[in-house]
N, CA, C, O and the ligand as a Tripos MOL2 file, in Angstrom:
@<TRIPOS>MOLECULE
protein
  301   299    76     0     0
PROTEIN
NO_CHARGES

@<TRIPOS>ATOM
      1 N        -158.0840   26.3780 -102.1370 N.3       1 MET1
      2 CA       -157.0010   27.2800 -102.5520 C.3       1 MET1
      3 C        -156.5190   28.1120 -101.3790 C.2       1 MET1
      4 O        -157.3230   28.7060 -100.6610 O.2       1 MET1
      5 N        -155.2460   28.1550 -101.1900 N.am      2 ASN2
      6 CA       -154.7210   28.9280 -100.0780 C.3       2 ASN2
      7 C        -153.4490   29.6470 -100.4960 C.2       2 ASN2
      8 O        -152.3670   29.3950  -99.9640 O.2       2 ASN2
      9 N        -153.5950   30.5150 -101.4240 N.am      3 ILE3
     10 CA       -152.4480   31.2840 -101.8830 C.3       3 ILE3
     11 C        -152.4340   32.6200 -101.1420 C.2       3 ILE3
     12 O        -153.4320   33.3400 -101.1500 O.2       3 ILE3
     13 N        -151.3300   32.9510 -100.5110 N.am      4 PRO4
     14 CA       -151.2990   34.2460  -99.8100 C.3       4 PRO4
     15 C        -151.6250   35.3950 -100.7700 C.2       4 PRO4
     16 O        -151.0680   35.4890 -101.8630 O.2       4 PRO4
     17 N        -152.5350   36.2580 -100.3360 N.am      5 GLY5
     18 CA       -152.8890   37.4130 -101.1700 C.3       5 GLY5
     19 C        -153.9820   37.1160 -102.1770 C.2       5 GLY5
     20 O        -154.4960   38.0240 -102.8280 O.2       5 GLY5
     21 N        -154.3390   35.8410 -102.3070 N.am      6 TYR6
     22 CA       -155.3370   35.5070 -103.3270 C.3       6 TYR6
     23 C        -156.6810   36.1650 -103.0400 C.2       6 TYR6
     24 O        -157.3180   36.7140 -103.9390 O.2       6 TYR6
     25 N        -157.1060   36.1040 -101.7780 N.am      7 ASP7
     26 CA       -158.3980   36.7040 -101.4430 C.3       7 ASP7
     27 C        -158.4050   38.2050 -101.7050 C.2       7 ASP7
     28 O        -159.3950   38.7570 -102.1840 O.2       7 ASP7
     29 N        -157.2930   38.8570 -101.3880 N.am      8 ASP8
     30 CA       -157.2170   40.2910 -101.6400 C.3       8 ASP8
     31 C        -157.3760   40.5730 -103.1200 C.2       8 ASP8
     32 O        -158.0840   41.4910 -103.5370 O.2       8 ASP8
     33 N        -156.6950   39.7540 -103.8950 N.am      9 TRP9
     34 CA       -156.7500   39.9570 -105.3390 C.3       9 TRP9
     35 C        -158.1630   39.7170 -105.8470 C.2       9 TRP9
     36 O        -158.6930   40.4650 -106.6680 O.2       9 TRP9
     37 N        -158.7640   38.6250 -105.3170 N.am     10 LYS10
     38 CA       -160.0910   38.2480 -105.7820 C.3      10 LYS10
     39 C        -161.1170   39.3160 -105.4160 C.2      10 LYS10
     40 O        -162.0190   39.6200 -106.1960 O.2      10 LYS10
     41 N        -160.9650   39.8810 -104.2150 N.am     11 LEU11
     42 CA       -161.9300   40.8810 -103.7530 C.3      11 LEU11
     43 C        -161.7890   42.1880 -104.5120 C.2      11 LEU11
     44 O        -162.7500   42.9460 -104.6380 O.2      11 LEU11
     45 N        -160.6010   42.4490 -105.0120 N.am     12 ALA12
     46 CA       -160.4120   43.6890 -105.7590 C.3      12 ALA12
     47 C        -160.7790   43.4400 -107.2160 C.2      12 ALA12
     48 O        -159.9110   43.3560 -108.0850 O.2      12 ALA12
     49 N        -162.0580   43.3270 -107.4630 N.am     13 GLY13
     50 CA       -162.5320   43.0400 -108.8120 C.3      13 GLY13
     51 C        -162.3150   44.2110 -109.7380 C.2      13 GLY13
     52 O        -161.9170   45.2930 -109.3070 O.2      13 GLY13
     53 N        -162.5760   43.9920 -111.0110 N.am     14 PRO14
     54 CA       -162.3530   45.0520 -111.9890 C.3      14 PRO14
     55 C        -163.2650   46.2600 -111.7780 C.2      14 PRO14
     56 O        -162.9490   47.3680 -112.2140 O.2      14 PRO14
     57 N        -164.3950   46.0400 -111.1100 N.am     15 ASP15
     58 CA       -165.3020   47.1610 -110.8750 C.3      15 ASP15
     59 C        -164.8930   47.9880 -109.6660 C.2      15 ASP15
     60 O        -165.4050   49.0830 -109.4370 O.2      15 ASP15
     61 N        -163.9520   47.4340 -108.8940 N.am     16 GLU16
     62 CA       -163.5050   48.1450 -107.6990 C.3      16 GLU16
     63 C        -162.7310   49.3880 -108.1200 C.2      16 GLU16
     64 O        -161.7330   49.2900 -108.8340 O.2      16 GLU16
     65 N        -163.1790   50.5280 -107.6890 N.am     17 ARG17
     66 CA       -162.4600   51.7400 -108.0490 C.3      17 ARG17
     67 C        -161.7370   52.2540 -106.8300 C.2      17 ARG17
     68 O        -162.0820   51.8980 -105.7040 O.2      17 ARG17
     69 N        -160.7460   53.0800 -107.0400 N.am     18 HIS18
     70 CA       -160.1520   53.7730 -105.9130 C.3      18 HIS18
     71 C        -161.2240   54.6990 -105.3420 C.2      18 HIS18
     72 O        -162.2070   55.0280 -106.0070 O.2      18 HIS18
     73 N        -161.0140   55.0970 -104.1300 N.am     19 GLU19
     74 CA       -162.0720   55.8460 -103.4650 C.3      19 GLU19
     75 C        -162.2920   57.2110 -104.0700 C.2      19 GLU19
     76 O        -161.3540   57.9680 -104.3200 O.2      19 GLU19
     77 N        -163.5420   57.5020 -104.2950 N.am     20 ILE20
     78 CA       -163.8700   58.8270 -104.7990 C.3      20 ILE20
     79 C        -164.6260   59.5860 -103.7200 C.2      20 ILE20
     80 O        -165.3160   59.0010 -102.8850 O.2      20 ILE20
     81 N        -164.4770   60.8960 -103.7600 N.am     21 GLY21
     82 CA       -165.0920   61.7170 -102.7250 C.3      21 GLY21
     83 C        -166.5820   61.8900 -102.9570 C.2      21 GLY21
     84 O        -167.0240   62.2490 -104.0480 O.2      21 GLY21
     85 N        -167.3340   61.6280 -101.9200 N.am     22 ASN22
     86 CA       -168.7790   61.8410 -102.0020 C.3      22 ASN22
     87 C        -169.2920   62.6650 -100.8280 C.2      22 ASN22
     88 O        -170.4990   62.7630 -100.6030 O.2      22 ASN22
     89 N        -168.3670   63.2510 -100.0880 N.am     23 ALA23
     90 CA       -168.7900   64.0430  -98.9380 C.3      23 ALA23
     91 C        -168.0650   65.3760  -98.9270 C.2      23 ALA23
     92 O        -166.9820   65.5200  -99.4940 O.2      23 ALA23
     93 N        -168.6690   66.3230  -98.2880 N.am     24 ASP24
     94 CA       -168.1290   67.6730  -98.1910 C.3      24 ASP24
     95 C        -166.6770   67.6450  -97.7120 C.2      24 ASP24
     96 O        -166.3820   67.0850  -96.6560 O.2      24 ASP24
     97 N        -165.7830   68.2390  -98.4760 N.am     25 GLY25
     98 CA       -164.3930   68.3490  -98.0560 C.3      25 GLY25
     99 C        -163.5090   67.2000  -98.5090 C.2      25 GLY25
    100 O        -162.2910   67.2690  -98.3400 O.2      25 GLY25
    101 N        -164.0840   66.1390  -99.0820 N.am     26 GLU26
    102 CA       -163.2650   65.0330  -99.5530 C.3      26 GLU26
    103 C        -162.6530   65.3780 -100.9020 C.2      26 GLU26
    104 O        -163.1680   66.2110 -101.6470 O.2      26 GLU26
    105 N        -161.5390   64.7130 -101.1950 N.am     27 THR27
    106 CA       -160.9260   64.8890 -102.4990 C.3      27 THR27
    107 C        -161.7480   64.1390 -103.5410 C.2      27 THR27
    108 O        -162.2070   63.0230 -103.2950 O.2      27 THR27
    109 N        -161.9280   64.7480 -104.6830 N.am     28 CYS28
    110 CA       -162.7900   64.1780 -105.7240 C.3      28 CYS28
    111 C        -162.3080   62.8050 -106.1890 C.2      28 CYS28
    112 O        -163.0500   61.8250 -106.1200 O.2      28 CYS28
    113 N        -161.0570   62.7360 -106.6650 N.am     29 ASN29
    114 CA       -160.4560   61.4600 -107.0960 C.3      29 ASN29
    115 C        -161.1230   60.8090 -108.3000 C.2      29 ASN29
    116 O        -160.7990   59.6710 -108.6400 O.2      29 ASN29
    117 N        -162.0220   61.4880 -108.9320 N.am     30 ARG30
    118 CA       -162.6390   60.8810 -110.1180 C.3      30 ARG30
    119 C        -161.6630   60.9570 -111.2930 C.2      30 ARG30
    120 O        -160.9760   61.9580 -111.4950 O.2      30 ARG30
    121 N        -161.6280   59.8910 -112.0410 N.am     31 VAL31
    122 CA       -160.7610   59.8660 -113.2130 C.3      31 VAL31
    123 C        -161.6150   60.2130 -114.4210 C.2      31 VAL31
    124 O        -162.6560   59.5970 -114.6480 O.2      31 VAL31
    125 N        -161.1760   61.1970 -115.1970 N.am     32 PRO32
    126 CA       -161.9880   61.5920 -116.3450 C.3      32 PRO32
    127 C        -162.1140   60.4750 -117.3670 C.2      32 PRO32
    128 O        -161.2640   59.5880 -117.4420 O.2      32 PRO32
    129 N        -163.1680   60.5250 -118.1420 N.am     33 GLU33
    130 CA       -163.3480   59.5620 -119.2250 C.3      33 GLU33
    131 C        -162.1300   59.6290 -120.1470 C.2      33 GLU33
    132 O        -161.6170   60.7110 -120.4300 O.2      33 GLU33
    133 N        -161.6740   58.4660 -120.6120 N.am     34 PRO34
    134 CA       -160.5280   58.4940 -121.5270 C.3      34 PRO34
    135 C        -160.8530   59.3160 -122.7730 C.2      34 PRO34
    136 O        -161.9320   59.2120 -123.3570 O.2      34 PRO34
    137 N        -159.8910   60.1240 -123.1480 N.am     35 ASP35
    138 CA       -160.0580   60.9710 -124.3250 C.3      35 ASP35
    139 C        -159.6190   60.1730 -125.5490 C.2      35 ASP35
    140 O        -158.5410   59.5810 -125.5510 O.2      35 ASP35
    141 N        -160.4430   60.1580 -126.5740 N.am     36 GLU36
    142 CA       -160.0600   59.3410 -127.7370 C.3      36 GLU36
    143 C        -158.8460   59.9000 -128.4690 C.2      36 GLU36
    144 O        -158.2190   59.2050 -129.2690 O.2      36 GLU36
    145 N        -158.5180   61.1580 -128.1910 N.am     37 ASP37
    146 CA       -157.3180   61.7350 -128.7940 C.3      37 ASP37
    147 C        -156.0740   61.4930 -127.9560 C.2      37 ASP37
    148 O        -154.9630   61.8300 -128.3660 O.2      37 ASP37
    149 N        -156.2640   60.9120 -126.7880 N.am     38 ALA38
    150 CA       -155.1230   60.7080 -125.9010 C.3      38 ALA38
    151 C        -154.1720   59.6780 -126.5070 C.2      38 ALA38
    152 O        -154.6010   58.7410 -127.1800 O.2      38 ALA38
    153 N        -152.8860   59.8630 -126.2620 N.am     39 PRO39
    154 CA       -151.9240   58.8830 -126.7880 C.3      39 PRO39
    155 C        -152.1370   57.5120 -126.1730 C.2      39 PRO39
    156 O        -152.6730   57.3930 -125.0710 O.2      39 PRO39
    157 N        -151.7220   56.4950 -126.8750 N.am     40 ARG40
    158 CA       -151.8440   55.1280 -126.3740 C.3      40 ARG40
    159 C        -151.1340   54.9930 -125.0460 C.2      40 ARG40
    160 O        -150.0150   55.4760 -124.8710 O.2      40 ARG40
    161 N        -151.7900   54.3370 -124.1170 N.am     41 GLY41
    162 CA       -151.1560   54.1100 -122.8260 C.3      41 GLY41
    163 C        -151.2710   55.3000 -121.8880 C.2      41 GLY41
    164 O        -150.7900   55.2510 -120.7560 O.2      41 GLY41
    165 N        -151.9000   56.3590 -122.3520 N.am     42 TYR42
    166 CA       -152.0740   57.5290 -121.4940 C.3      42 TYR42
    167 C        -152.9930   57.1970 -120.3310 C.2      42 TYR42
    168 O        -154.0710   56.6330 -120.5210 O.2      42 TYR42
    169 N        -152.5620   57.5500 -119.1260 N.am     43 ARG43
    170 CA       -153.3860   57.3030 -117.9490 C.3      43 ARG43
    171 C        -153.8270   58.6210 -117.3580 C.2      43 ARG43
    172 O        -153.0140   59.3890 -116.8440 O.2      43 ARG43
    173 N        -155.1190   58.8770 -117.4340 N.am     44 PRO44
    174 CA       -155.5840   60.1400 -116.8800 C.3      44 PRO44
    175 C        -155.3830   60.1810 -115.3720 C.2      44 PRO44
    176 O        -155.5030   59.1680 -114.6830 O.2      44 PRO44
    177 N        -155.0780   61.3570 -114.8830 N.am     45 LYS45
    178 CA       -154.8790   61.5090 -113.4360 C.3      45 LYS45
    179 C        -156.2150   61.7140 -112.7470 C.2      45 LYS45
    180 O        -157.1140   62.3580 -113.2870 O.2      45 LYS45
    181 N        -156.3360   61.1580 -111.5450 N.am     46 PRO46
    182 CA       -157.5690   61.4290 -110.7900 C.3      46 PRO46
    183 C        -157.6920   62.9150 -110.4940 C.2      46 PRO46
    184 O        -156.7030   63.6220 -110.2990 O.2      46 PRO46
    185 N        -158.9210   63.3540 -110.4680 N.am     47 CYS47
    186 CA       -159.1950   64.7560 -110.2030 C.3      47 CYS47
    187 C        -158.7420   65.1300 -108.7930 C.2      47 CYS47
    188 O        -158.9620   64.3910 -107.8330 O.2      47 CYS47
    189 N        -158.1040   66.2940 -108.6950 N.am     48 GLU48
    190 CA       -157.6140   66.7330 -107.3820 C.3      48 GLU48
    191 C        -158.5490   67.7400 -106.7380 C.2      48 GLU48
    192 O        -158.2100   68.3630 -105.7320 O.2      48 GLU48
    193 N        -159.7140   67.8930 -107.3190 N.am     49 GLY49
    194 CA       -160.6680   68.8520 -106.7710 C.3      49 GLY49
    195 C        -161.2310   68.4080 -105.4300 C.2      49 GLY49
    196 O        -161.0190   67.2800 -104.9850 O.2      49 GLY49
    197 N        -161.9390   69.3070 -104.8110 N.am     50 VAL50
    198 CA       -162.5330   69.0350 -103.5040 C.3      50 VAL50
    199 C        -164.0560   69.0470 -103.6320 C.2      50 VAL50
    200 O        -164.6380   69.9440 -104.2430 O.2      50 VAL50
    201 N        -164.6760   68.0440 -103.0490 N.am     51 MET51
    202 CA       -166.1270   67.9980 -103.0590 C.3      51 MET51
    203 C        -166.6620   69.0320 -102.0770 C.2      51 MET51
    204 O        -166.2000   69.1250 -100.9400 O.2      51 MET51
    205 N        -167.6200   69.7880 -102.5220 N.am     52 GLU52
    206 CA       -168.1990   70.7550 -101.5960 C.3      52 GLU52
    207 C        -169.6760   70.9630 -101.8960 C.2      52 GLU52
    208 O        -170.1550   70.7160 -103.0030 O.2      52 GLU52
    209 N        -170.3550   71.4110 -100.9000 N.am     53 ARG53
    210 CA       -171.7770   71.6620 -101.0800 C.3      53 ARG53
    211 C        -171.9730   72.9840 -101.7780 C.2      53 ARG53
    212 O        -171.3890   73.9980 -101.3940 O.2      53 ARG53
    213 N        -172.7820   72.9690 -102.7870 N.am     54 PRO54
    214 CA       -173.1110   74.2440 -103.4050 C.3      54 PRO54
    215 C        -173.8930   75.0990 -102.4080 C.2      54 PRO54
    216 O        -174.5860   74.5830 -101.5310 O.2      54 PRO54
    217 N        -173.7660   76.4000 -102.5640 N.am     55 ARG55
    218 CA       -174.5080   77.2900 -101.6660 C.3      55 ARG55
    219 C        -175.5520   78.0540 -102.4470 C.2      55 ARG55
    220 O        -175.3040   78.5390 -103.5510 O.2      55 ARG55
    221 N        -176.6940   78.1460 -101.8650 N.am     56 VAL56
    222 CA       -177.7690   78.9140 -102.4740 C.3      56 VAL56
    223 C        -178.1550   79.9900 -101.4730 C.2      56 VAL56
    224 O        -178.5870   79.6920 -100.3600 O.2      56 VAL56
    225 N        -177.9970   81.2370 -101.8770 N.am     57 ASN57
    226 CA       -178.2600   82.3670 -100.9880 C.3      57 ASN57
    227 C        -177.4810   82.2420  -99.6730 C.2      57 ASN57
    228 O        -177.9890   82.5690  -98.6000 O.2      57 ASN57
    229 N        -176.2290   81.7590  -99.7810 N.am     58 GLY58
    230 CA       -175.3790   81.6550  -98.6000 C.3      58 GLY58
    231 C        -175.5870   80.4190  -97.7640 C.2      58 GLY58
    232 O        -174.8320   80.1720  -96.8240 O.2      58 GLY58
    233 N        -176.6080   79.6310  -98.0910 N.am     59 LYS59
    234 CA       -176.8640   78.4180  -97.3030 C.3      59 LYS59
    235 C        -176.4120   77.1920  -98.0760 C.2      59 LYS59
    236 O        -176.7420   77.0410  -99.2520 O.2      59 LYS59
    237 N        -175.6470   76.3020  -97.4130 N.am     60 PRO60
    238 CA       -175.2410   75.0890  -98.1090 C.3      60 PRO60
    239 C        -176.4430   74.2070  -98.4350 C.2      60 PRO60
    240 O        -177.3410   74.0180  -97.6130 O.2      60 PRO60
    241 N        -176.4350   73.6810  -99.6370 N.am     61 VAL61
    242 CA       -177.4720   72.7220 -100.0210 C.3      61 VAL61
    243 C        -177.0200   71.3800  -99.4940 C.2      61 VAL61
    244 O        -175.9070   70.9510  -99.7980 O.2      61 VAL61
    245 N        -177.8240   70.7170  -98.7320 N.am     62 ASP62
    246 CA       -177.2900   69.5750  -97.9930 C.3      62 ASP62
    247 C        -177.5710   68.2150  -98.5980 C.2      62 ASP62
    248 O        -177.2240   67.2010  -97.9930 O.2      62 ASP62
    249 N        -178.1790   68.1540  -99.7560 N.am     63 ASN63
    250 CA       -178.4490   66.8050 -100.2550 C.3      63 ASN63
    251 C        -177.4830   66.3260 -101.3270 C.2      63 ASN63
    252 O        -177.6170   65.2020 -101.8110 O.2      63 ASN63
    253 N        -176.5260   67.1400 -101.7050 N.am     64 PHE64
    254 CA       -175.4930   66.6370 -102.6170 C.3      64 PHE64
    255 C        -174.2690   67.5270 -102.5710 C.2      64 PHE64
    256 O        -174.3090   68.6450 -102.0570 O.2      64 PHE64
    257 N        -173.1840   67.0110 -103.1160 N.am     65 VAL65
    258 CA       -171.9430   67.7700 -103.1860 C.3      65 VAL65
    259 C        -171.4650   67.7660 -104.6350 C.2      65 VAL65
    260 O        -171.7570   66.8480 -105.4010 O.2      65 VAL65
    261 N        -170.7290   68.8060 -104.9860 N.am     66 THR66
    262 CA       -170.1330   68.8260 -106.3180 C.3      66 THR66
    263 C        -168.6470   69.0900 -106.1850 C.2      66 THR66
    264 O        -168.1780   69.6670 -105.2040 O.2      66 THR66
    265 N        -167.9200   68.6500 -107.2030 N.am     67 CYS67
    266 CA       -166.4760   68.8740 -107.2340 C.3      67 CYS67
    267 C        -166.2180   70.3030 -107.6730 C.2      67 CYS67
    268 O        -166.8350   70.7850 -108.6230 O.2      67 CYS67
    269 N        -165.3040   70.9900 -106.9840 N.am     68 ASP68
    270 CA       -165.0300   72.3790 -107.3460 C.3      68 ASP68
    271 C        -164.1350   72.4800 -108.5780 C.2      68 ASP68
    272 O        -163.8920   73.5780 -109.0780 O.2      68 ASP68
    273 N        -163.6480   71.3530 -109.0670 N.am     69 THR69
    274 CA       -162.7530   71.3820 -110.2180 C.3      69 THR69
    275 C        -163.4200   70.8150 -111.4700 C.2      69 THR69
    276 O        -163.4550   71.4780 -112.5070 O.2      69 THR69
    277 N        -163.9470   69.5970 -111.3810 N.am     70 CYS70
    278 CA       -164.5300   68.9940 -112.5810 C.3      70 CYS70
    279 C        -166.0510   69.0870 -112.5980 C.2      70 CYS70
    280 O        -166.6790   68.7980 -113.6160 O.2      70 CYS70
    281 N        -166.6390   69.4840 -111.4880 N.am     71 GLY71
    282 CA       -168.0840   69.6850 -111.4670 C.3      71 GLY71
    283 C        -168.9140   68.4310 -111.3150 C.2      71 GLY71
    284 O        -170.1420   68.4780 -111.3840 O.2      71 GLY71
    285 N        -168.2360   67.2930 -111.1050 N.am     72 GLU72
    286 CA       -168.9850   66.0480 -110.9130 C.3      72 GLU72
    287 C        -169.8180   66.1360 -109.6400 C.2      72 GLU72
    288 O        -169.4240   66.7610 -108.6550 O.2      72 GLU72
    289 N        -170.9760   65.4920 -109.6900 N.am     73 ILE73
    290 CA       -171.8570   65.4920 -108.5350 C.3      73 ILE73
    291 C        -171.6760   64.2000 -107.7640 C.2      73 ILE73
    292 O        -171.7190   63.1090 -108.3310 O.2      73 ILE73
    293 N        -171.4710   64.3400 -106.4540 N.am     74 GLY74
    294 CA       -171.3120   63.1600 -105.6080 C.3      74 GLY74
    295 C        -172.6570   62.6390 -105.1450 C.2      74 GLY74
    296 O        -173.7010   63.2240 -105.4340 O.2      74 GLY74
    297 N        -172.6190   61.5430 -104.4300 N.am     75 ASP75
    298 CA       -173.8630   60.9620 -103.9210 C.3      75 ASP75
    299 C        -174.3600   61.7400 -102.7200 C.2      75 ASP75
    300 O        -175.3980   61.4010 -102.1510 O.2      75 ASP75
    301 ZN       -163.3990   66.4430 -109.6630 Zn       76 ZN76
@<TRIPOS>BOND
     1     1     2 1
     2     2     3 1
     3     3     4 2
     4     3     5 am
     5     5     6 1
     6     6     7 1
     7     7     8 2
     8     7     9 am
     9     9    10 1
    10    10    11 1
    11    11    12 2
    12    11    13 am
    13    13    14 1
    14    14    15 1
    15    15    16 2
    16    15    17 am
    17    17    18 1
    18    18    19 1
    19    19    20 2
    20    19    21 am
    21    21    22 1
    22    22    23 1
    23    23    24 2
    24    23    25 am
    25    25    26 1
    26    26    27 1
    27    27    28 2
    28    27    29 am
    29    29    30 1
    30    30    31 1
    31    31    32 2
    32    31    33 am
    33    33    34 1
    34    34    35 1
    35    35    36 2
    36    35    37 am
    37    37    38 1
    38    38    39 1
    39    39    40 2
    40    39    41 am
    41    41    42 1
    42    42    43 1
    43    43    44 2
    44    43    45 am
    45    45    46 1
    46    46    47 1
    47    47    48 2
    48    47    49 am
    49    49    50 1
    50    50    51 1
    51    51    52 2
    52    51    53 am
    53    53    54 1
    54    54    55 1
    55    55    56 2
    56    55    57 am
    57    57    58 1
    58    58    59 1
    59    59    60 2
    60    59    61 am
    61    61    62 1
    62    62    63 1
    63    63    64 2
    64    63    65 am
    65    65    66 1
    66    66    67 1
    67    67    68 2
    68    67    69 am
    69    69    70 1
    70    70    71 1
    71    71    72 2
    72    71    73 am
    73    73    74 1
    74    74    75 1
    75    75    76 2
    76    75    77 am
    77    77    78 1
    78    78    79 1
    79    79    80 2
    80    79    81 am
    81    81    82 1
    82    82    83 1
    83    83    84 2
    84    83    85 am
    85    85    86 1
    86    86    87 1
    87    87    88 2
    88    87    89 am
    89    89    90 1
    90    90    91 1
    91    91    92 2
    92    91    93 am
    93    93    94 1
    94    94    95 1
    95    95    96 2
    96    95    97 am
    97    97    98 1
    98    98    99 1
    99    99   100 2
   100    99   101 am
   101   101   102 1
   102   102   103 1
   103   103   104 2
   104   103   105 am
   105   105   106 1
   106   106   107 1
   107   107   108 2
   108   107   109 am
   109   109   110 1
   110   110   111 1
   111   111   112 2
   112   111   113 am
   113   113   114 1
   114   114   115 1
   115   115   116 2
   116   115   117 am
   117   117   118 1
   118   118   119 1
   119   119   120 2
   120   119   121 am
   121   121   122 1
   122   122   123 1
   123   123   124 2
   124   123   125 am
   125   125   126 1
   126   126   127 1
   127   127   128 2
   128   127   129 am
   129   129   130 1
   130   130   131 1
   131   131   132 2
   132   131   133 am
   133   133   134 1
   134   134   135 1
   135   135   136 2
   136   135   137 am
   137   137   138 1
   138   138   139 1
   139   139   140 2
   140   139   141 am
   141   141   142 1
   142   142   143 1
   143   143   144 2
   144   143   145 am
   145   145   146 1
   146   146   147 1
   147   147   148 2
   148   147   149 am
   149   149   150 1
   150   150   151 1
   151   151   152 2
   152   151   153 am
   153   153   154 1
   154   154   155 1
   155   155   156 2
   156   155   157 am
   157   157   158 1
   158   158   159 1
   159   159   160 2
   160   159   161 am
   161   161   162 1
   162   162   163 1
   163   163   164 2
   164   163   165 am
   165   165   166 1
   166   166   167 1
   167   167   168 2
   168   167   169 am
   169   169   170 1
   170   170   171 1
   171   171   172 2
   172   171   173 am
   173   173   174 1
   174   174   175 1
   175   175   176 2
   176   175   177 am
   177   177   178 1
   178   178   179 1
   179   179   180 2
   180   179   181 am
   181   181   182 1
   182   182   183 1
   183   183   184 2
   184   183   185 am
   185   185   186 1
   186   186   187 1
   187   187   188 2
   188   187   189 am
   189   189   190 1
   190   190   191 1
   191   191   192 2
   192   191   193 am
   193   193   194 1
   194   194   195 1
   195   195   196 2
   196   195   197 am
   197   197   198 1
   198   198   199 1
   199   199   200 2
   200   199   201 am
   201   201   202 1
   202   202   203 1
   203   203   204 2
   204   203   205 am
   205   205   206 1
   206   206   207 1
   207   207   208 2
   208   207   209 am
   209   209   210 1
   210   210   211 1
   211   211   212 2
   212   211   213 am
   213   213   214 1
   214   214   215 1
   215   215   216 2
   216   215   217 am
   217   217   218 1
   218   218   219 1
   219   219   220 2
   220   219   221 am
   221   221   222 1
   222   222   223 1
   223   223   224 2
   224   223   225 am
   225   225   226 1
   226   226   227 1
   227   227   228 2
   228   227   229 am
   229   229   230 1
   230   230   231 1
   231   231   232 2
   232   231   233 am
   233   233   234 1
   234   234   235 1
   235   235   236 2
   236   235   237 am
   237   237   238 1
   238   238   239 1
   239   239   240 2
   240   239   241 am
   241   241   242 1
   242   242   243 1
   243   243   244 2
   244   243   245 am
   245   245   246 1
   246   246   247 1
   247   247   248 2
   248   247   249 am
   249   249   250 1
   250   250   251 1
   251   251   252 2
   252   251   253 am
   253   253   254 1
   254   254   255 1
   255   255   256 2
   256   255   257 am
   257   257   258 1
   258   258   259 1
   259   259   260 2
   260   259   261 am
   261   261   262 1
   262   262   263 1
   263   263   264 2
   264   263   265 am
   265   265   266 1
   266   266   267 1
   267   267   268 2
   268   267   269 am
   269   269   270 1
   270   270   271 1
   271   271   272 2
   272   271   273 am
   273   273   274 1
   274   274   275 1
   275   275   276 2
   276   275   277 am
   277   277   278 1
   278   278   279 1
   279   279   280 2
   280   279   281 am
   281   281   282 1
   282   282   283 1
   283   283   284 2
   284   283   285 am
   285   285   286 1
   286   286   287 1
   287   287   288 2
   288   287   289 am
   289   289   290 1
   290   290   291 1
   291   291   292 2
   292   291   293 am
   293   293   294 1
   294   294   295 1
   295   295   296 2
   296   295   297 am
   297   297   298 1
   298   298   299 1
   299   299   300 2
@<TRIPOS>SUBSTRUCTURE
     1 MET1         2 RESIDUE 1 A MET
     2 ASN2         6 RESIDUE 1 A ASN
     3 ILE3        10 RESIDUE 1 A ILE
     4 PRO4        14 RESIDUE 1 A PRO
     5 GLY5        18 RESIDUE 1 A GLY
     6 TYR6        22 RESIDUE 1 A TYR
     7 ASP7        26 RESIDUE 1 A ASP
     8 ASP8        30 RESIDUE 1 A ASP
     9 TRP9        34 RESIDUE 1 A TRP
    10 LYS10       38 RESIDUE 1 A LYS
    11 LEU11       42 RESIDUE 1 A LEU
    12 ALA12       46 RESIDUE 1 A ALA
    13 GLY13       50 RESIDUE 1 A GLY
    14 PRO14       54 RESIDUE 1 A PRO
    15 ASP15       58 RESIDUE 1 A ASP
    16 GLU16       62 RESIDUE 1 A GLU
    17 ARG17       66 RESIDUE 1 A ARG
    18 HIS18       70 RESIDUE 1 A HIS
    19 GLU19       74 RESIDUE 1 A GLU
    20 ILE20       78 RESIDUE 1 A ILE
    21 GLY21       82 RESIDUE 1 A GLY
    22 ASN22       86 RESIDUE 1 A ASN
    23 ALA23       90 RESIDUE 1 A ALA
    24 ASP24       94 RESIDUE 1 A ASP
    25 GLY25       98 RESIDUE 1 A GLY
    26 GLU26      102 RESIDUE 1 A GLU
    27 THR27      106 RESIDUE 1 A THR
    28 CYS28      110 RESIDUE 1 A CYS
    29 ASN29      114 RESIDUE 1 A ASN
    30 ARG30      118 RESIDUE 1 A ARG
    31 VAL31      122 RESIDUE 1 A VAL
    32 PRO32      126 RESIDUE 1 A PRO
    33 GLU33      130 RESIDUE 1 A GLU
    34 PRO34      134 RESIDUE 1 A PRO
    35 ASP35      138 RESIDUE 1 A ASP
    36 GLU36      142 RESIDUE 1 A GLU
    37 ASP37      146 RESIDUE 1 A ASP
    38 ALA38      150 RESIDUE 1 A ALA
    39 PRO39      154 RESIDUE 1 A PRO
    40 ARG40      158 RESIDUE 1 A ARG
    41 GLY41      162 RESIDUE 1 A GLY
    42 TYR42      166 RESIDUE 1 A TYR
    43 ARG43      170 RESIDUE 1 A ARG
    44 PRO44      174 RESIDUE 1 A PRO
    45 LYS45      178 RESIDUE 1 A LYS
    46 PRO46      182 RESIDUE 1 A PRO
    47 CYS47      186 RESIDUE 1 A CYS
    48 GLU48      190 RESIDUE 1 A GLU
    49 GLY49      194 RESIDUE 1 A GLY
    50 VAL50      198 RESIDUE 1 A VAL
    51 MET51      202 RESIDUE 1 A MET
    52 GLU52      206 RESIDUE 1 A GLU
    53 ARG53      210 RESIDUE 1 A ARG
    54 PRO54      214 RESIDUE 1 A PRO
    55 ARG55      218 RESIDUE 1 A ARG
    56 VAL56      222 RESIDUE 1 A VAL
    57 ASN57      226 RESIDUE 1 A ASN
    58 GLY58      230 RESIDUE 1 A GLY
    59 LYS59      234 RESIDUE 1 A LYS
    60 PRO60      238 RESIDUE 1 A PRO
    61 VAL61      242 RESIDUE 1 A VAL
    62 ASP62      246 RESIDUE 1 A ASP
    63 ASN63      250 RESIDUE 1 A ASN
    64 PHE64      254 RESIDUE 1 A PHE
    65 VAL65      258 RESIDUE 1 A VAL
    66 THR66      262 RESIDUE 1 A THR
    67 CYS67      266 RESIDUE 1 A CYS
    68 ASP68      270 RESIDUE 1 A ASP
    69 THR69      274 RESIDUE 1 A THR
    70 CYS70      278 RESIDUE 1 A CYS
    71 GLY71      282 RESIDUE 1 A GLY
    72 GLU72      286 RESIDUE 1 A GLU
    73 ILE73      290 RESIDUE 1 A ILE
    74 GLY74      294 RESIDUE 1 A GLY
    75 ASP75      298 RESIDUE 1 A ASP
    76 ZN76       301 GROUP 0 **** ****
């Protein structure tokens, strides 16, 4: 098979997500779970929050980051 763009399409599997922030200062980009009350065809917007390290007593905790908007924890 040699269809232009086929490999790109094939590599972008259904599990492929747009990039989400997992480092300090990155944009969160997480899409919230679909709301069952949402209208049909509603597409939730990716979170615009910023990933940041929580601080404990003024010191950044360095083993994880959280979103300042939705509170999701990054890797
Ligand atoms: Zn977020």
